C-alpha positions in Angstrom: 144.3 73.1 95.0 142.6 75.0 97.7 139.5 73.1 96.9 141.0 69.7 97.5 139.9 69.2 101.0 136.3 70.0 100.2 136.2 67.8 97.0 137.7 64.8 99.1 135.0 65.4 101.7 132.3 65.4 98.9 133.5 62.0 97.9 132.9 60.7 101.6 136.6 60.5 102.3 138.1 60.1 105.8 141.6 58.8 105.1 143.5 59.9 102.2 146.9 58.5 100.7 148.7 61.2 98.8 151.1 60.0 96.2 153.8 62.2 94.8 157.4 62.5 93.9 160.5 63.9 95.5 160.8 66.9 93.0 157.0 67.7 93.6 157.6 67.3 97.4 160.5 69.8 97.1 158.3 72.6 95.6 155.9 72.4 98.5 153.0 71.3 96.4 152.4 68.0 98.4 152.5 69.6 101.7 150.0 72.3 100.6 147.8 69.6 99.4 148.2 67.6 102.7 147.5 70.8 104.6 144.3 71.4 102.7 143.1 67.9 103.5 144.0 68.5 107.3 142.0 71.6 107.4 138.8 69.8 106.1 139.5 67.2 109.0 140.8 64.3 107.0 143.8 62.0 108.0 146.6 61.6 105.3 149.7 59.8 104.7 152.2 60.4 101.9 153.8 58.1 99.7 156.7 59.8 97.6 158.9 57.0 96.4 157.6 57.6 92.8 160.2 58.0 90.2 159.9 58.8 86.3 158.4 56.0 84.2 157.2 54.0 87.2 157.9 50.4 87.4 156.1 47.3 89.1 158.4 47.8 92.0 157.3 51.4 92.8 153.6 50.1 92.4 154.3 47.2 94.9 156.2 49.6 97.4 153.1 52.1 97.3 150.6 49.2 97.6 152.3 47.9 100.8 152.1 51.5 102.3 148.3 51.6 101.2 147.6 48.1 103.0 149.2 49.5 106.3 147.3 52.9 106.0 143.9 51.5 104.8 142.9 54.8 102.8 139.4 55.3 101.2 140.8 57.9 98.8 143.9 58.3 96.6 145.0 61.8 95.7 148.0 62.1 93.0 149.8 65.3 93.2 152.5 65.4 90.5 153.2 64.5 86.8 152.2 61.6 84.7 154.3 59.2 86.9 152.5 60.1 90.1 149.2 59.6 88.3 150.1 56.4 86.7 151.5 55.1 90.1 148.2 56.0 92.0 146.2 54.1 89.3 148.5 51.1 89.8 148.3 51.2 93.5 144.6 51.3 93.3 144.6 48.1 91.2 146.6 46.1 93.5 145.1 47.5 96.6 141.6 47.3 95.5 141.7 44.0 93.5 144.9 42.3 94.6 147.2 40.2 92.4 150.2 41.6 90.3 150.3 44.5 88.1 150.8 42.3 85.2 147.3 40.9 85.7 145.8 44.2 84.5 147.8 44.6 81.3 145.2 45.5 78.7 141.8 46.9 79.2 138.9 46.2 81.6 140.4 43.7 84.0 139.8 45.2 87.3 136.8 42.9 88.3 136.2 44.5 91.6 135.2 48.1 92.9 138.2 50.6 93.0 138.9 53.5 95.5 137.8 56.8 94.4 140.9 59.1 93.4 141.6 62.5 92.6 144.4 63.8 90.3 146.1 67.2 90.8 148.5 67.4 87.9 151.7 69.7 88.4 152.8 69.3 84.7 150.8 69.9 81.5 151.3 67.1 79.1 150.5 63.5 79.9 146.7 63.9 80.1 146.8 61.2 82.5 144.5 63.0 84.8 141.6 62.3 82.2 142.6 58.8 81.3 141.8 55.3 82.8 145.1 53.9 81.8 148.2 53.6 83.8 151.6 53.2 82.2 153.8 50.9 84.3 157.1 49.3 83.2 157.9 45.6 84.3 160.7 46.0 86.8 162.5 42.9 85.3 161.8 42.8 81.5 161.4 46.8 81.1 158.3 46.3 79.1 155.9 49.2 79.3 152.5 47.9 80.2 149.2 50.1 79.6 146.7 48.8 82.3 143.5 50.6 82.2 139.8 50.0 83.5 137.0 52.6 83.7 137.1 52.1 87.5 140.7 53.3 87.6 140.0 56.8 86.2 140.2 59.7 88.5 136.7 60.9 89.8 138.1 64.5 89.8 140.9 66.3 88.2 141.9 69.8 89.7 143.6 72.0 87.1 145.5 74.6 89.0 148.0 76.5 86.5 149.7 78.0 89.4 151.3 74.3 90.1 152.7 74.3 86.6 154.9 77.4 87.2 157.4 75.4 89.2 158.3 73.0 86.3 162.0 73.0 85.1 162.0 74.5 81.5 163.0 71.2 80.1 159.9 69.5 81.8 157.9 72.1 80.4 159.1 71.4 76.9 159.0 67.5 77.2 155.6 67.3 78.7 154.0 70.2 76.4 155.5 68.2 73.3 154.0 65.0 74.5 150.7 66.7 74.7 151.0 68.0 71.2 151.7 64.3 69.9 148.7 63.2 71.8 146.4 65.6 70.0 148.0 64.7 66.7 147.9 61.1 66.9 144.6 60.7 68.5 143.2 62.8 65.8 144.0 60.4 63.1 144.0 57.0 65.1 142.2 53.9 63.5 140.0 54.0 66.6 138.8 57.5 66.6 135.2 58.5 66.8 133.4 61.8 65.8 133.4 62.9 69.7 137.1 62.0 70.2 138.1 64.2 67.1 136.5 67.1 68.8 138.7 66.8 71.9 141.8 66.2 69.7 141.1 69.2 67.5 140.2 71.5 70.3 143.4 70.2 72.0 145.5 70.9 69.0 144.0 74.3 68.6 144.9 75.3 72.2 148.5 73.6 72.3 149.6 74.8 68.9 148.8 78.4 69.7 149.8 78.3 73.4 153.0 76.2 73.7 155.2 78.4 71.5 154.3 81.2 73.9 155.1 79.4 77.1 158.3 78.3 75.6 159.1 81.9 74.7 157.8 83.2 77.9 157.6 80.7 81.0 155.6 83.2 83.1 152.6 83.7 80.6 150.0 82.2 82.8 147.2 82.5 80.3 149.3 80.5 77.7 150.1 77.9 80.4 146.5 77.6 81.3 145.6 77.0 77.6 148.5 74.3 77.4 147.2 72.5 80.8 143.6 72.6 79.5 144.7 71.3 76.0 146.8 68.5 77.5 143.8 67.2 79.5 141.5 67.4 76.6 144.2 65.3 74.6 143.8 62.7 77.3 140.1 62.6 76.9 140.7 62.1 73.2 143.2 59.3 73.9 140.7 57.6 76.1 138.1 57.4 73.3 140.5 56.7 70.3 144.2 55.7 71.1 147.4 56.7 69.7 149.8 55.6 66.7 153.1 54.7 65.6 155.1 57.7 67.1 154.4 56.4 70.6 155.1 52.7 69.4 158.4 53.9 68.2 159.3 56.1 71.2 158.7 53.4 74.1 161.6 51.1 72.9 164.0 54.4 72.8 163.0 55.0 76.3 163.4 51.2 77.4 166.6 50.6 75.7 168.4 53.9 75.5 166.8 56.1 78.4 165.6 58.8 76.2 162.9 60.6 78.0 159.3 59.8 76.6 158.7 63.4 75.3 162.0 63.7 73.8 161.5 60.4 71.9 158.0 61.1 70.8 159.1 64.5 69.5 162.0 63.2 67.2 159.9 60.6 65.7 156.6 62.5 65.1 157.8 64.6 62.1 158.8 61.3 60.2 155.6 59.6 61.3 153.4 62.4 60.0 155.1 62.3 56.5 154.8 58.5 56.6 151.0 58.7 57.3 150.3 61.6 54.6 149.1 59.2 52.1 146.3 58.0 54.3 145.3 61.3 56.1 146.5 64.2 54.2 143.2 65.9 54.5 143.3 65.6 58.4 146.7 67.1 58.5 145.8 69.9 56.0 142.8 70.7 58.5 145.3 70.9 61.4 147.7 73.1 59.4 144.8 75.4 58.5 143.8 75.6 62.3 147.5 76.7 62.9 147.1 79.5 60.2 143.8 80.6 61.7 145.3 80.8 65.1 148.6 82.6 64.3 147.9 84.4 60.9 151.3 83.1 59.5 151.7 81.2 56.2 148.8 80.6 54.0 145.8 78.1 54.2 145.8 75.2 51.8 143.1 73.1 50.2 142.3 69.9 52.1 143.5 67.7 49.0 147.0 69.5 49.0 149.5 66.9 49.8 151.5 69.8 51.3 149.5 69.8 54.3 151.5 66.9 56.0 154.9 68.4 54.8 154.0 71.8 56.5 152.8 70.2 59.7 155.8 68.0 60.1 158.2 71.1 59.3 156.3 73.0 62.1 156.6 70.3 64.6 160.4 70.1 63.9 160.7 73.7 64.4 158.7 73.7 67.7 161.1 70.7 68.9 164.0 73.0 68.1 162.3 76.0 69.9 162.0 73.6 72.7 165.8 73.0 73.0 165.2 69.3 72.4 167.1 67.0 70.0 165.8 66.4 66.4 167.8 63.2 65.7 168.8 60.0 67.6 172.3 61.0 67.5 171.4 64.6 69.1 169.4 62.6 71.7 172.3 60.6 72.7 171.4 57.2 71.0 174.9 55.8 70.1 174.9 52.7 67.8 171.2 51.9 67.9 170.2 48.4 67.1 167.5 49.0 64.6 166.5 45.4 64.0 165.7 45.1 67.9 164.1 48.3 68.1 161.9 47.7 65.1 160.6 44.4 66.6 160.1 46.1 69.9 158.1 48.9 68.6 156.0 46.5 66.2 154.9 44.9 69.6 153.6 48.1 71.0 149.9 48.2 71.4 149.6 51.7 70.0 151.1 50.5 66.6 148.0 48.6 65.8 145.9 51.9 65.9 148.0 54.0 63.5 146.2 55.1 60.4 148.7 53.4 58.0 149.3 49.8 58.7 153.1 49.4 59.6 155.6 46.5 59.0 158.7 45.9 60.9 160.5 47.1 57.8 158.5 50.5 58.0 159.5 50.8 61.5 163.3 50.3 60.6 163.0 52.9 57.8 161.5 55.4 60.4 164.3 54.9 62.9 166.9 55.1 60.1 165.3 58.6 59.0 165.3 59.9 62.6 169.1 58.7 62.9 170.1 60.4 59.4 168.5 63.9 60.2 171.4 65.9 61.8 170.4 69.6 62.1 
């Protein structure tokens, strides 16, 4: 973070809008960032009305502030919500219109402001992606709005900033990052390059996240989780995600289940569902785990047990993190599986899952997640 002012100057900036949330402001991180900017002679203003899972209303409020202040640089200090909000504000301030106009990929049409990300959580990988996830304030639909021009020019990974995360945030964001590594590794749109980032992300996260959960002050493990989360973000940018995310988003929209919790309880079922298509890939990831931890035994790539072992390991990690492993445990009472299945089938990421999914498949996966009471 101490480099923020110098890096902002290198981008030719004079006026900086800092985007953060009340929790991060309370830790003093936003104030430290603004102080760094001031010491480099830059004028700044703070927009801190960001909330978890930002909506079009938050983006509109931030854009109003930007139009008054006229920044030439945006700096996001916070978790995925602050970074998504910064990208959303950049779309509307730079290109006009409404957030709904940018749903999809490559719709900016005009040059956008330079931006810097200073993540305070280790999980979303938003700092290395060009997409903002924004919910429509009226319909609740989560829109993925992406354009290469919206990507941060610089991401500052400062492990010290992640030490103030509450344990539950560490767990939710860390397991979200693991899901990014696993889903991007097998996604239909994956490339040889994206697979390198997914695999390295997995190696870092699978080894380091259990250590962070066991000892939150382990800075080396936290640094590995932070780097792993960023590498997974790069992998997503060049591949995409899968059906665990498609199943998770309606649980967040309809039942208020936090994103990391929703993904983590669906992921083991999705791994088993995908096993017939990508068993050898899952076996490779399982063997990476064995190589790192020296526990368990390596298996042949064609051994169908690879997916089962991997799904069991994920379930154990979710339990170690103190998160729910069933819908009931997560507080989802009397879920409407028909409605959830249709909603998840409409999610963009469903189309990138290695095994094609029908609404009936999604219904069955929700039922599995509902029945597993541990």
